[in-house]
N, CA, C and O of each residue as an XYZ file, in Angstrom:
956
protein
N     110.028     80.709     91.675
C     108.810     79.705     92.577
C     107.567     79.452     91.189
O     107.462     80.419     90.435
N     106.604     78.115     90.848
C     105.517     78.045     90.568
C     104.636     79.069     91.057
O     104.695     79.030     92.286
N     103.561     80.289     90.534
C     102.692     80.231     90.703
C     101.374     79.337     91.338
O     100.583     79.586     92.248
N     101.508     78.337     90.539
C     100.760     76.713     91.134
C     101.934     76.091     92.768
O     103.066     75.620     92.879
N     101.182     76.341     93.413
C     101.654     75.629     94.352
C     101.256     74.255     94.450
O     102.007     73.626     95.194
N     100.121     73.428     93.839
C      99.446     72.141     93.802
C      99.587     71.366     92.219
O      99.836     71.789     91.090
N      99.402     70.533     92.578
C      98.853     70.135     90.678
C      98.638     68.300     91.192
O      99.233     67.308     91.614
N      96.668     69.104     90.551
C      96.094     67.949     91.087
C      95.752     67.162     89.609
O      95.889     67.726     88.523
N      95.187     65.479     89.802
C      94.968     65.539     88.642
C      94.059     63.644     89.236
O      94.279     62.750     90.053
N      93.004     63.992     88.114
C      92.590     62.561     87.729
C      93.098     61.507     87.312
O      93.511     61.300     86.171
N      93.096     60.766     88.233
C      92.911     58.793     88.452
C      93.414     57.985     86.922
O      94.470     57.699     86.359
N      92.050     57.848     86.700
C      92.152     56.419     85.135
C      91.628     56.947     83.844
O      90.525     57.016     83.302
N      92.804     57.278     83.575
C      92.921     58.041     81.937
C      94.111     58.704     81.902
O      94.987     58.637     81.040
N      94.078     59.335     82.881
C      95.195     60.136     83.625
C      96.804     60.207     83.991
O      97.831     60.726     83.552
N      96.234     59.090     85.416
C      97.648     58.594     85.594
C      97.715     57.563     85.205
O      98.762     56.918     85.254
N      96.730     57.163     84.761
C      96.795     55.882     84.172
C      96.679     55.624     82.789
O      95.841     56.360     82.267
N      97.404     54.578     81.761
C      96.675     54.556     80.925
C      95.166     54.309     80.317
O      94.324     54.589     81.171
N      94.557     53.835     79.001
C      93.093     53.961     78.753
C      92.610     52.428     79.943
O      93.226     51.386     80.167
N      91.622     52.807     80.337
C      90.969     51.614     80.986
C      90.062     51.347     80.119
O      89.827     52.422     79.566
N      89.482     50.631     79.723
C      89.021     49.566     79.390
C      87.971     48.282     80.615
O      88.190     48.243     81.826
N      87.434     47.831     80.260
C      86.777     46.191     80.912
C      87.448     45.338     80.113
O      87.493     45.411     78.885
N      88.176     44.210     81.063
C      88.641     43.133     80.222
C      88.149     42.529     81.384
O      87.661     42.848     82.468
N      88.647     40.956     80.376
C      87.937     39.760     80.958
C      87.899     39.519     81.874
O      86.931     38.832     82.198
N      89.222     40.015     83.286
C      88.484     39.030     84.601
C      87.198     39.353     85.095
O      86.933     38.832     86.178
N      86.040     40.311     84.425
C      85.154     40.324     84.882
C      83.874     39.929     84.617
O      82.725     40.099     85.024
N      84.544     39.292     83.722
C      83.693     37.566     83.710
C      83.452     37.181     84.457
O      82.256     37.115     84.741
N      84.739     36.494     85.561
C      84.608     35.691     86.153
C      83.990     36.757     87.345
O      83.531     36.025     88.222
N      83.870     37.625     87.579
C      82.338     38.067     89.071
C      80.922     38.289     88.348
O      79.891     38.748     88.840
N      81.118     37.914     87.274
C      79.038     37.452     86.444
C      79.640     36.179     86.769
O      79.042     35.892     87.806
N      80.149     35.581     86.622
C      79.496     33.987     86.633
C      79.545     33.863     89.066
O      78.863     33.381     89.970
N      80.526     34.483     88.934
C      80.662     34.162     90.909
C      78.563     35.194     91.451
O      77.909     34.994     92.475
N      78.259     36.012     90.436
C      76.840     36.375     90.389
C      75.483     35.021     90.139
O      74.454     34.842     90.790
N      75.993     34.311     89.024
C      75.258     34.017     88.550
C      74.176     35.249     87.680
O      72.979     35.479     87.849
N      75.388     36.004     86.521
C      74.793     36.898     85.711
C      75.192     37.224     84.741
O      76.377     37.558     84.745
N      74.455     37.294     83.469
C      75.204     37.079     81.940
C      75.730     38.051     82.069
O      75.090     39.024     82.466
N      77.109     38.148     81.777
C      78.440     39.259     81.300
C      78.047     40.194     80.618
O      78.442     41.291     81.012
N      77.218     40.192     79.458
C      76.936     42.046     79.209
C      75.502     42.386     79.628
O      74.698     42.572     78.715
N      75.140     42.475     80.720
C      74.000     42.186     81.371
C      74.782     42.857     82.277
O      74.958     44.059     82.074
N      75.369     42.258     83.386
C      75.957     42.842     84.402
C      76.837     44.269     84.011
O      76.819     45.278     84.716
N      77.460     44.156     82.981
C      78.565     45.502     81.857
C      77.287     46.670     81.751
O      77.405     47.861     82.039
N      76.207     46.077     81.323
C      75.252     46.636     81.145
C      74.568     47.645     82.697
O      74.634     48.872     82.766
N      74.116     46.973     83.504
C      73.737     47.713     84.966
C      74.875     48.235     85.335
O      74.408     49.057     86.123
N      76.473     48.471     85.404
C      77.358     48.437     86.298
C      77.390     50.096     85.214
O      77.937     51.049     85.770
N      76.984     50.270     84.188
C      77.394     51.273     82.755
C      76.577     52.367     83.629
O      77.043     53.362     84.185
N      75.062     51.863     83.597
C      74.027     52.977     83.470
C      73.919     53.638     85.043
O      73.165     54.514     85.468
N      75.083     52.785     85.789
C      74.491     53.378     87.415
C      76.280     53.505     88.059
O      76.720     53.026     89.104
N      76.772     54.045     87.359
C      78.007     53.553     87.860
C      78.033     54.966     89.147
O      78.568     54.905     90.255
N      76.948     56.683     88.287
C      77.197     57.749     89.118
C      76.731     57.010     90.996
O      77.334     57.235     92.045
N      75.427     56.095     90.765
C      75.392     56.324     91.911
C      76.058     55.191     93.280
O      76.054     55.256     94.509
N      76.597     54.171     92.233
C      77.619     53.603     93.076
C      79.025     54.571     92.598
O      79.983     53.818     92.776
N      79.300     55.292     92.316
C      80.385     56.147     92.909
C      80.629     56.724     93.965
O      81.686     56.733     94.595
N      78.724     57.707     94.411
C      78.181     58.523     95.656
C      79.369     57.715     96.902
O      80.130     58.247     97.710
N      79.117     56.349     96.622
C      79.049     55.755     97.663
C      77.960     55.146     99.124
O      78.144     54.363    100.056
N      76.563     56.203     98.557
C      75.535     55.758     98.869
C      74.430     55.080     99.237
O      73.463     55.383     99.935
N      74.853     53.754     98.432
C      74.497     52.358     98.219
C      75.625     51.320     99.628
O      75.698     50.160    100.031
N      76.239     52.534     99.884
C      76.438     51.334    101.556
C      77.793     50.406    100.730
O      77.981     50.453     99.514
N      78.473     49.749    101.520
C      79.956     49.595    101.208
C      80.990     48.540    100.124
O      82.047     48.897    100.644
N      81.304     47.851     99.376
C      81.418     47.511     98.456
C      80.475     45.680     98.182
O      80.166     45.016     97.193
N      80.334     45.516     99.673
C      79.368     44.197     99.528
C      77.687     44.825     98.934
O      77.211     44.633     97.815
N      77.178     45.448     99.864
C      75.999     46.343     99.585
C      75.710     46.856     97.893
O      75.012     46.606     96.910
N      76.771     47.723     98.371
C      77.085     47.977     96.733
C      76.609     46.781     95.569
O      75.738     47.033     94.737
N      77.213     45.632     95.629
C      77.620     44.062     94.542
C      76.014     44.205     94.483
O      75.635     44.718     93.430
N      75.076     43.890     95.310
C      74.415     43.707     95.841
C      73.458     43.725     95.731
O      72.775     42.730     95.975
N      72.851     45.079     95.234
C      72.197     45.971     95.033
C      71.978     45.900     93.245
O      70.963     45.844     92.551
N      73.454     45.933     92.913
C      73.868     45.685     91.501
C      73.145     44.827     91.590
O      72.022     45.162     91.214
N      73.260     43.127     92.142
C      72.850     42.611     91.198
C      70.954     42.157     91.667
O      70.302     41.129     91.484
N      70.596     43.550     92.340
C      68.860     43.019     92.141
C      68.322     43.844     91.051
O      67.137     43.630     90.792
N      69.123     45.036     90.122
C      69.330     45.015     89.463
C      69.389     44.420     88.060
O      68.669     44.943     87.210
N      70.157     43.392     87.718
C      70.417     42.688     87.438
C      69.967     41.088     86.879
O      70.276     40.162     86.129
N      68.711     41.717     88.173
C      67.379     40.421     88.251
C      68.010     38.783     89.166
O      67.422     37.727     89.397
N      68.965     39.097     89.381
C      69.771     37.637     90.150
C      70.009     37.940     91.482
O      70.100     39.054     91.997
N      70.106     36.797     92.014
C      69.645     37.108     93.195
C      71.172     35.859     94.611
O      70.973     34.975     95.445
N      72.626     36.652     94.028
C      73.008     35.594     94.996
C      72.963     35.303     95.956
O      72.067     35.829     96.617
N      73.932     34.233     96.703
C      73.929     33.790     98.314
C      75.185     35.264     98.467
O      76.079     35.753     97.777
N      74.508     35.524     99.889
C      76.144     36.268    100.671
C      77.115     35.982    100.420
O      78.053     36.739    100.169
N      77.114     34.099    100.435
C      78.769     33.645    100.357
C      79.314     34.399     98.713
O      80.346     35.039     98.510
N      77.997     33.973     97.528
C      79.137     33.940     96.323
C      78.766     36.305     96.167
O      78.716     36.759     95.024
N      78.663     36.876     96.860
C      78.592     38.009     97.016
C      80.214     39.029     97.425
O      80.679     40.101     97.039
N      80.715     37.745     98.582
C      81.636     38.569     98.898
C      82.395     37.655     97.716
O      83.350     38.319     97.313
N      82.332     36.609     97.144
C      83.516     36.239     96.067
C      83.946     36.568     95.162
O      84.894     36.246     94.446
N      82.725     37.716     95.182
C      82.018     38.587     93.710
C      82.864     39.879     93.672
O      83.317     40.386     92.646
N      83.040     40.421     95.143
C      83.405     41.543     96.027
C      84.910     41.682     95.383
O      85.208     42.523     94.536
N      85.973     40.522     96.041
C      86.733     39.580     95.897
C      87.087     40.240     94.178
O      87.671     41.237     93.754
N      86.331     38.991     93.505
C      86.927     39.318     92.050
C      86.339     40.343     91.133
O      86.376     40.128     89.922
N      85.884     41.268     91.528
C      85.621     43.081     91.128
C      86.899     43.309     90.862
O      87.606     43.420     89.861
N      87.108     43.386     92.936
C      88.733     44.272     93.337
C      89.524     43.742     92.316
O      90.267     44.402     91.590
N      89.276     42.047     92.259
C      90.608     41.925     91.147
C      90.645     42.104     90.041
O      91.754     42.372     89.579
N      89.516     42.043     89.141
C      89.033     42.537     87.656
C      89.512     43.989     87.614
O      89.982     44.307     86.521
N      89.502     44.935     88.542
C      89.251     46.421     88.111
C      90.695     46.884     88.257
O      91.301     47.603     87.463
N      91.270     46.228     89.690
C      92.895     46.426     89.353
C      93.425     46.072     88.131
O      93.797     46.940     87.342
N      93.498     44.943     87.896
C      93.579     44.403     86.004
C      93.548     45.497     84.903
O      94.318     45.641     83.954
N      92.797     46.006     85.154
C      92.493     47.486     84.253
C      93.136     48.329     84.662
O      92.727     49.403     84.220
N      94.049     48.446     85.366
C      94.456     49.693     85.912
C      95.996     49.488     85.566
O      96.459     48.391     85.876
N      96.768     50.324     85.017
C      98.368     50.283     84.356
C      98.710     52.002     84.261
O      98.467     52.922     83.480
N      99.362     51.823     85.450
C      99.852     53.515     85.228
C     100.937     53.518     83.805
O     101.837     52.834     83.318
N     100.110     54.871     83.520
C     101.157     55.276     82.383
C     103.267     55.910     82.565
O     103.822     56.718     83.310
N     103.687     55.140     81.626
C     104.740     55.378     82.555
C     105.658     56.444     83.124
O     106.639     56.373     83.864
N     104.880     57.682     82.412
C     105.474     58.822     82.896
C     104.713     59.454     83.903
O     104.838     60.670     84.048
N     104.092     58.934     84.481
C     103.125     59.282     86.156
C     104.092     59.140     87.601
O     103.917     59.492     88.767
N     105.426     58.286     86.712
C     105.614     58.279     88.872
C     106.959     59.131     88.354
O     107.496     59.739     89.280
N     107.773     59.332     86.716
C     108.340     60.354     86.826
C     107.577     61.483     87.140
O     107.963     61.846     88.251
N     106.690     62.230     86.736
C     105.815     63.426     86.758
C     105.910     63.950     87.986
O     106.498     64.981     88.312
N     105.254     63.135     88.715
C     104.904     63.527     89.980
C     105.610     63.441     90.405
O     105.378     64.331     91.223
N     107.053     62.873     90.841
C     108.239     62.836     91.478
C     109.140     64.469     91.590
O     109.676     64.962     92.582
N     109.020     65.137     89.859
C     109.226     65.915     89.221
C     108.161     67.071     89.374
O     108.270     68.130     88.755
N     107.294     66.840     90.101
C     106.777     68.441     90.302
C     106.734     68.127     92.054
O     106.191     68.926     92.817
N     107.367     66.894     92.517
C     107.643     68.194     94.182
C     108.679     67.988     93.885
O     109.232     68.681     94.739
N     110.117     67.222     92.869
C     110.902     68.197     93.167
C     111.043     69.792     92.848
O     112.033     70.521     92.785
N     110.288     69.925     92.754
C     110.331     71.039     92.291
C     109.301     72.410     93.258
O     109.047     73.614     93.240
N     108.991     71.025     94.082
C     108.187     71.958     95.730
C     106.854     72.400     95.024
O     106.891     73.606     94.777
N     105.941     71.925     94.709
C     105.349     71.466     94.255
C     104.174     70.198     94.912
O     104.227     68.973     94.801
N     103.025     71.188     95.694
C     102.266     69.526     96.179
C     101.098     68.527     95.162
O     100.275     68.925     94.338
N     101.322     67.549     95.472
C     100.285     66.785     94.383
C      99.428     65.948     94.787
O      99.858     65.826     95.933
N      98.411     65.167     94.736
C      97.052     64.905     94.194
C      96.003     64.210     93.734
O      95.781     64.623     92.596
N      95.018     63.122     94.114
C      95.030     63.024     92.878
C      93.134     63.028     92.980
O      93.344     62.396     91.945
N      92.374     63.067     93.082
C      91.037     64.344     93.008
C      90.434     62.664     91.549
O      90.792     62.605     90.373
N      89.421     61.534     92.368
C      88.881     60.518     91.026
C      87.630     60.550     91.738
O      87.376     60.750     92.926
N      86.754     60.254     90.521
C      84.868     59.697     90.864
C      85.642     58.219     90.510
O      86.640     58.054     89.809
N      84.874     57.254     91.203
C      85.799     56.423     91.145
C      84.524     54.659     92.404
O      84.083     55.149     93.444
N      84.236     53.513     92.278
C      83.666     53.197     92.927
C      84.710     52.486     93.997
O      85.671     53.197     94.290
N      84.649     51.036     94.694
C      85.287     51.297     96.137
C      86.610     50.957     95.546
O      87.626     51.529     95.942
N      86.650     49.614     94.166
C      88.036     49.437     94.396
C      89.425     50.367     94.530
O      90.510     49.796     94.645
N      89.372     51.211     94.519
C      90.154     52.222     93.630
C      91.352     52.365     95.573
O      92.452     51.908     95.887
N      90.407     53.142     96.263
C      90.532     53.406     96.882
C      91.165     52.437     98.392
O      91.370     52.660     99.586
N      91.268     51.477     97.580
C      91.406     49.472     98.605
C      93.260     49.452     98.072
O      94.289     49.347     98.738
N      93.073     49.569     96.944
C      94.171     49.014     95.633
C      94.914     50.516     95.733
O      95.857     50.280     96.488
N      94.975     51.718     95.426
C      95.946     52.196     95.090
C      97.019     53.037     96.185
O      97.606     54.061     95.833
N      97.120     52.626     97.118
C      98.106     52.159     98.355
C      99.474     51.427     97.753
O     100.674     51.565     97.995
N      98.915     50.809     97.092
C      99.521     49.260     97.243
C     100.846     50.277     95.604
O     102.064     50.103     95.597
N     100.040     51.259     94.436
C     100.662     51.416     93.440
C     102.271     53.227     94.064
O     102.632     54.110     94.842
N     102.516     52.183     92.395
C     103.840     53.067     93.008
C     103.743     55.352     93.774
O     104.177     56.121     94.631
N     102.651     55.226     92.320
C     101.538     57.315     92.658
C     101.770     57.144     94.005
O     102.757     57.798     94.342
N     101.283     56.553     94.888
C     101.137     56.494     96.118
C     101.450     56.960     96.582
O     100.704     57.931     96.705
N     102.765     57.109     97.465
C     103.682     57.840     98.092
C     103.779     59.398     97.444
O     103.831     60.353     98.219
N     103.798     59.588     96.091
C     104.245     60.496     95.328
C     102.819     61.789     95.367
O     102.773     62.852     94.749
N     101.492     61.028     96.594
C     100.588     62.216     97.140
C     100.561     62.846     97.856
O     100.776     62.488     99.014
N     100.347     63.814     97.605
C      99.876     64.417     98.965
C      97.958     64.280     99.773
O      97.464     64.097    100.886
N      97.628     64.440     98.783
C      96.082     63.921     99.036
C      95.852     63.236     98.042
O      96.548     63.072     97.040
N      94.140     62.517     98.499
C      93.289     61.602     97.657
C      92.205     61.924     97.689
O      91.967     62.048     98.890
N      91.295     62.167     97.118
C      90.101     62.560     97.020
C      88.767     61.630     96.227
O      88.153     61.810     95.176
N      88.714     60.913     96.963
C      87.633     60.210     96.485
C      85.389     60.047     96.370
O      84.396     60.054     97.097
N      85.636     59.973     95.498
C      83.330     60.496     95.350
C      83.431     58.976     96.269
O      82.813     59.025     97.332
N      83.878     58.140     96.080
C      82.906     57.140     96.383
C      83.369     57.000     98.279
O      82.985     56.147     99.079
N      84.332     58.221     98.518
C      84.120     58.452    100.100
C      83.956     60.185    100.654
O      84.433     60.641    101.693
N      83.406     60.694     99.953
C      83.150     62.214     99.633
C      81.746     61.855     99.647
O      81.201     62.065    100.730
N      81.126     61.445     98.871
C      79.345     60.374     98.712
C      79.308     62.059     97.595
O      78.287     62.703     97.838
N      80.222     62.721     96.539
C      79.682     63.317     94.964
C      80.750     62.893     93.928
O      81.733     62.219     94.236
N      80.521     63.279     92.838
C      80.824     63.007     91.743
C      80.959     64.342     91.458
O      80.316     65.305     91.876
N      82.169     64.252     90.451
C      82.832     65.363     89.463
C      81.663     65.259     88.523
O      81.125     64.289     87.991
N      81.310     67.237     88.457
C      82.275     68.151     88.744
C      81.692     68.660     89.950
O      81.897     69.874     89.972
N      80.944     68.216     91.148
C      79.990     68.551     91.923
C      81.975     69.573     92.445
O      83.105     69.112     92.290
N      81.509     71.121     93.098
C      82.539     71.072     93.242
C      82.978     70.696     94.582
O      84.134     71.117     94.532
N      82.786     69.960     96.280
C      82.866     69.086     96.926
C      84.264     69.051     96.923
O      85.166     69.623     97.535
N      84.116     67.750     95.577
C      85.824     66.870     95.172
C      87.072     67.886     95.492
O      88.044     67.780     96.240
N      86.559     69.067     94.468
C      87.411     70.510     94.510
C      88.419     70.797     95.610
O      89.624     70.657     95.819
N      87.467     71.210     96.135
C      87.461     72.186     96.919
C      87.546     71.174     98.606
O      87.808     71.642     99.714
N      87.228     69.724     98.257
C      88.397     69.121     99.262
C      89.093     69.033     99.524
O      89.397     68.913    100.711
N      90.387     69.036     97.874
C      91.808     68.418     98.099
C      92.071     69.854     98.799
O      92.647     69.622     99.862
N      91.895     71.133     98.642
C      92.014     71.975     98.242
C      92.349     72.587    100.503
O      93.411     72.926    101.024
N      91.722     72.530    100.794
C      91.125     72.487    101.734
C      92.139     70.779    103.170
O      92.473     70.817    104.354
N      92.198     69.878    102.305
C      92.978     69.006    102.459
C      94.547     69.197    102.440
O      95.437     68.402    102.743
N      94.635     71.137    101.769
C      95.706     70.731    101.308
C      96.777     72.159    102.032
O      97.949     72.410    102.311
N      94.917     72.996    102.073
C      95.452     74.183    102.855
C      95.911     74.822    102.126
O      97.032     75.307    102.278
N      94.981     75.058    100.852
C      95.105     76.250     99.596
C      93.648     76.819     98.605
O      92.501     76.380     98.517
N      94.009     77.412     98.277
C      92.988     78.553     97.720
C      93.033     77.429     96.410
O      94.018     76.830     95.976
N      91.779     77.376     96.000
C      91.847     76.628     94.636
C      92.513     77.399     93.225
O      92.513     76.866     92.116
N      93.077     78.768     93.520
C      93.378     79.245     92.152
C      95.221     78.949     92.317
O      96.205     79.045     91.583
N      94.992     78.628     93.453
C      96.674     77.856     93.714
C      97.170     75.941     93.678
O      97.717     75.030     94.299
N      96.436     76.340     92.393
C      96.235     74.204     91.813
C      95.705     74.576     90.072
O      95.230     75.524     89.446
N      96.134     73.187     89.830
C      96.666     72.911     88.424
C      95.570     71.743     88.596
O      95.357     70.951     89.514
N      94.962     71.952     87.347
C      94.421     70.507     87.499
C      93.922     69.292     86.150
O      92.985     69.616     85.421
N      94.364     68.446     86.014
C      94.696     67.623     85.188
C      94.138     66.659     84.863
O      94.579     65.772     85.594
N      92.938     65.977     83.761
C      92.019     65.320     83.763
C      91.717     64.503     82.062
O      91.230     65.518     81.563
N      91.696     64.089     81.598
C      91.777     63.056     79.893
C      89.576     63.926     80.393
O      89.753     62.749     80.708
N      88.392     64.460     80.640
C      87.726     65.254     80.865
C      87.269     64.260     80.426
O      86.956     64.153     79.240
N      87.097     63.037     81.565
C      85.371     62.388     81.870
C      84.616     63.179     82.867
O      85.035     64.306     83.131
N      83.195     62.575     83.651
C      82.362     64.106     83.818
C      82.435     65.059     84.273
O      82.102     65.474     85.383
N      82.920     65.534     83.377
C      83.079     67.151     83.357
C      83.180     67.707     83.848
O      82.502     68.719     84.025
N      84.519     67.193     84.587
C      85.465     67.773     85.865
C      86.180     68.523     85.238
O      86.514     69.387     86.048
N      86.798     68.813     83.927
C      87.461     70.323     84.032
C      86.866     71.405     83.783
O      87.497     72.438     84.005
N      85.357     71.514     83.201
C      84.138     72.168     83.598
C      84.010     72.592     85.235
O      83.896     73.633     85.882
N      84.114     70.938     85.537
C      83.964     71.150     87.742
C      85.039     72.376     88.118
O      84.588     73.308     88.785
N      86.496     72.411     87.700
C      87.499     72.259     88.157
C      87.669     73.580     88.362
O      87.902     74.179     89.413
N      87.458     74.198     86.664
C      86.997     75.619     86.559
C      86.239     76.453     87.517
O      86.624     77.362     88.252
N      85.126     75.954     87.347
C      84.485     76.560     88.411
C      84.190     76.662     89.855
O      83.716     77.685     90.348
N      84.543     75.325     90.704
C      85.524     75.554     91.826
C      86.340     76.724     91.909
O      86.332     77.474     92.885
N      87.345     76.952     90.454
C      87.871     78.667     91.112
C      89.768     77.509     90.667
O      90.660     77.699     91.494
N      89.978     76.890     89.926
C      91.227     75.814     89.432
C      91.790     76.271     87.982
O      90.910     76.823     87.322
N      93.054     76.175     87.321
C      93.147     76.600     85.998
C      93.298     74.747     86.103
O      93.875     73.947     86.839
N      92.065     74.669     84.438
C      92.222     73.637     84.424
C      92.966     72.567     83.362
O      92.790     71.607     84.112
N      93.586     72.029     82.328
C      94.018     71.273     81.711
C      93.445     69.638     80.879
O      93.346     68.655     81.614
N      93.150     69.510     79.554
C      93.230     68.257     79.267
C      94.112     67.731     78.955
O      95.057     68.364     78.485
N      94.164     66.086     79.120
C      94.850     65.476     78.996
C      94.766     65.110     77.607
O      94.637     66.265     77.203
N      94.731     64.286     76.349
C      94.846     64.395     75.677
C      95.881     63.264     74.580
O      96.324     63.288     73.432
N      95.896     62.512     75.549
C      96.669     61.656     74.747
C      96.823     60.241     73.952
O      96.353     59.303     74.597
N      97.277     59.953     72.927
C      97.018     58.830     72.059
C      95.583     57.595     72.084
O      94.637     57.115     71.459
N      96.178     57.601     73.039
C      94.884     55.483     74.007
C      93.973     55.763     74.131
O      92.988     55.040     73.983
N      93.980     57.693     74.662
C      91.851     57.530     75.049
C      91.193     57.077     74.342
O      90.099     56.586     74.621
N      91.787     57.140     73.064
C      90.746     57.010     72.100
C      89.747     55.907     72.618
O      88.656     56.077     72.074
N      89.743     54.887     73.438
C      89.476     54.194     73.590
C      88.814     54.069     75.090
O      88.139     53.158     75.569
N      89.228     55.246     75.628
C      89.365     54.870     77.159
C      87.956     54.718     77.764
O      87.380     55.609     77.139
N      86.734     54.011     78.814
C      86.235     54.240     79.299
C      85.796     54.668     79.606
O      86.064     54.543     80.801
N      84.628     55.712     79.464
C      84.380     57.461     80.225
C      82.448     57.296     79.701
O      81.552     57.025     78.902
N      83.079     57.864     81.341
C      81.208     58.115     81.149
C      80.722     60.247     81.732
O      81.027     60.779     82.799
N      80.099     60.763     80.780
C      80.184     62.171     80.687
C      80.830     62.635     80.389
O      81.435     63.299     81.230
N      81.267     62.712     79.019
C      82.294     63.543     78.819
C      82.675     65.349     78.791
O      81.634     65.974     78.586
N      83.450     65.931     78.892
C      83.130     67.366     78.714
C      83.668     67.452     77.331
O      84.725     67.418     76.700
N      82.074     67.614     77.163
C      82.409     67.082     75.504
C      82.805     68.939     75.403
O      83.942     69.373     75.586
N      82.183     69.387     75.237
C      82.381     71.548     75.725
C      83.286     72.160     75.740
O      83.356     73.387     75.795
N      84.648     70.917     75.663
C      85.540     72.014     77.331
C      86.539     72.364     75.877
O      86.869     71.530     75.033
N      86.893     73.853     75.882
C      87.861     74.193     74.445
C      89.460     74.687     75.284
O      90.308     75.268     74.608
N      89.650     74.466     76.360
C      90.725     75.338     77.348
C      91.794     73.910     76.766
O      91.444     72.933     76.105
N      93.125     74.253     77.291
C      93.824     73.557     77.276
C      94.176     72.770     77.233
O      93.652     72.021     78.056
N      95.338     72.063     76.345
C      95.331     70.301     75.886
C      96.953     69.898     76.088
O      97.885     70.354     75.427
N      97.010     69.206     76.864
C      98.035     68.675     76.509
C      98.260     67.138     76.000
O      97.340     66.444     76.433
N      99.074     66.481     75.318
C      99.664     66.061     74.897
C     100.202     64.385     75.181
O      99.885     63.502     74.383
N     100.920     64.134     76.231
C     101.283     63.993     76.982
C     101.562     64.164     78.924
O     101.809     65.338     79.201
N     101.556     63.567     79.720
C     101.725     63.706     80.789
C     102.898     64.847     81.629
O     102.822     65.317     82.764
N     103.784     65.010     80.736
C     105.194     64.965     80.985
C     104.637     66.233     80.138
O     105.637     66.297     79.422
N     104.120     66.905     79.833
C     103.626     68.066     79.100
C     103.441     68.857     80.481
O     104.266     69.769     80.413
N     102.990     68.920     81.290
C     102.910     69.095     82.830
C     103.906     70.064     83.305
O     103.733     71.193     83.765
N     105.537     69.056     83.000
C     106.238     69.865     84.041
C     106.680     71.043     83.130
O     106.967     72.101     83.691
N     106.763     70.957     81.735
C     106.710     72.136     80.894
C     105.987     73.353     81.241
O     106.401     74.510     81.172
N     104.620     72.844     81.700
C     103.585     74.571     81.823
C     104.103     74.951     83.397
O     104.486     76.103     83.598
N     104.109     74.068     84.395
C     104.269     74.764     85.179
C     106.215     75.275     84.975
O     106.770     76.277     85.425
N     106.480     74.769     84.606
C     108.127     75.489     84.492
C     107.492     76.914     83.560
O     107.962     78.018     83.833
N     106.730     76.827     82.787
C     106.500     78.579     81.698
C     105.866     79.590     82.742
O     106.060     80.790     82.938
N     105.136     78.768     83.268
C     104.713     79.622     84.769
C     105.588     80.756     85.351
O     105.563     81.972     85.543
N     106.333     79.730     85.514
C     107.204     80.038     86.585
C     108.424     80.903     86.129
O     108.716     81.993     86.621
N     109.028     80.335     85.222
C     109.660     81.810     84.209
C     108.877     83.417     84.051
O     109.289     84.577     84.067
N     107.265     82.623     83.861
C     106.868     84.308     83.071
C     106.520     85.143     84.221
O     106.096     86.259     83.923
N     106.609     84.830     85.604
C     106.561     85.483     86.659
C     108.109     85.911     87.626
O     108.202     86.921     88.323
N     108.853     85.210     87.501
C     110.021     85.303     87.538
C     110.439     86.663     86.689
O     111.284     87.379     87.226
N     109.883     87.097     85.334
C     109.940     87.688     84.464
C     109.179     89.043     85.186
O     109.556     90.212     85.102
N     108.489     88.735     85.613
C     107.561     90.153     86.505
C     106.027     90.388     85.815
O     105.434     91.465     85.874
N     105.244     88.577     84.824
C     104.218     89.024     85.520
C     103.367     87.583     85.552
O     104.003     86.565     85.828
N     102.152     87.502     85.315
C     102.043     85.371     85.319
C     101.459     85.046     83.926
O     101.060     85.762     83.008
N     101.553     83.680     84.102
C     101.184     83.093     82.351
C      99.419     83.268     81.992
O      98.523     83.232     82.836
N      99.262     83.451     80.588
C      98.446     83.874     81.315
C      96.908     81.912     80.424
O      95.761     81.783     80.852
């Protein structure tokens, strides 16, 4: 058996391909009576405030964003914009081709799997519709926990739900939100996914000083856990 009992993944940029805001976000701005560039600027600079969930539900959060942008749409417009933004974020989200096969293979090896994601209200709403959903034992969302990476609360919440210690878990992420440093500080082993497409990935608070292990593809996670199992079988733990 592998020494790891679970592999936990970041979502955006890790289980998904590179994420950028697509053209559908212009529809949201139009509904709000806001310039698209202005809305984008506000969304960028308030990401962590929104991702903690402390501004309220999706509708309350978008009203707050509108105030930051200097627009005051009607309640009907805000409700329509919430639905539009949900569609826009969903349209930006494309699973990596190897996401489902890798998760399935990990579970076949007897490992638990999960997602730990900094996100706003949209991801918890649409993740159950994605092909990876049935292959995840735990889903930890910042917008529900009330903290963002690298806060240890997110990692420890995942461990608590799995009934595992942090040292039993491998964490895989692209390095946004200083998530790799955070995972290590929480007691997990962390590795960076450095897929080629991530050069254009929308990322905040990148883990620029990370010098740990790096993977070129998601599928390399399988080799990593298999090597760990082989070393243990030979009488030692992978370093």
